[in-house]
C-alpha angles and dihedrals in degrees: 000000000000091000090054091054090050090052091051090053090051091049092051093047094048091046090054090053090049093047094048096046096042090052091050090052093047099043102035104021090241104172095192090054088052090055091050091048092053091048090050090049091055091048091048090053091054094046092047091052089052090049092052092049094050093042091054091048091050092049091055093058 
């Protein structure tokens, strides 16, 4: 279960990056922040897929 906790921390951290950068892009038109937000979104998608996979495995035990 330790790995699942670690994944949740990564998800929360990456979401904070996404939230901050997407707001900067939206509110101030910061193009570099938009690039960082898109990168964070891709990373979030990967981490969430990993979470789902591990969560399903854990529920089968």
